[in-house]
N, C-alpha and C positions, 0 to 999 in steps of 0.2 A: 551530366554526371553516370557514371558504368553503378552501378550497383553490384559490389562483391557477391561473388558464389556463398553458401555456403560453408562448403572448404578450404575456397582463401580465408574466409576470417575466423577459420576453426586454425591453421597454418598460422596469423597475425595472431591469435592467443596463446600458442604452443610458442611464437619465440616470441613474444613478450614474458613470458612463464620462465623459460630457458635464462633471458636475457639478466629476470629478475632476481633467479631466485639460483640455489649450490645445487644444480640437481644431476644425480651422477650420471653417465652417459650409462652402466648399465642399466638402466632405467627407460630413461627413454633420449635418444639423438638425431639429427637431425639430416638426411643422409644426401640433400640433392632434389634436382627436380629429374623425373623417370614419367616414359608412359604410361598412363594405365593401358593394362594387356588388355586383351581381346577375349581371353581364356580367362578371366576370372567373370565372373557373370551375377555378381553383384549387384552390378552399376553399368550399362549396360549405354548408359547417356554419354559416362563416363570413356567409354573404348577408343584410344589414339588421343585423347586430353593427357597433355603434361602436363603435372603437378608434382606438388615434394612429397619425398616420401620422410617415412621415421622406420628406426631401427627401437623397440617398445620390448620394452626385458632382456636386452641383451639377444632375444635370437628373431622376433617376429620382425619381416620389412613389411608396414604395410603403408600404403598410400596415404593420405591428411584425412582423404573421402571417409575413411571406414574408421575415423578414431569417431566416435559417437559424440563422444565431450569435452571438455575441460574442465574435469571438478577438482580445488581439493581435497585431502585426501587426510585426514589427520590420523598420526599412528596409533591411534590407540583403537579406531574402525576396524582397524585389521584380528584387532583381540578378538575373542569369538564371547567374552565377558561382555562386553561394554558393542556388542553387534547394534543397540540402537531399540533391541524385544526385551528388554526389560534384563532382569539376574536370572545367570544359566540356570537350570533346576538341575535337579540328582543326574548322577551318572545314570547312562540309560546301559539296562544289563538285554 
């Protein structure tokens, strides 16, 4: 049995997430498989490897290996008053 690489597992997670939830394409969109270019220095071990790519935030084309994790984010996690660090203090002047 072939053990999947981490980027393959991330791709499977993303595909399941996209299939099971109504996520707008403006947030994340699967672009298909492309070659990881040798110009990219982050993961030289993937140079020349064909892998899934995604459009993130409507403007960033990224290979799946550059997506660190697939975590659920609650809408209120983006509100500064509810960032998990407790109540917001007085405004800084």
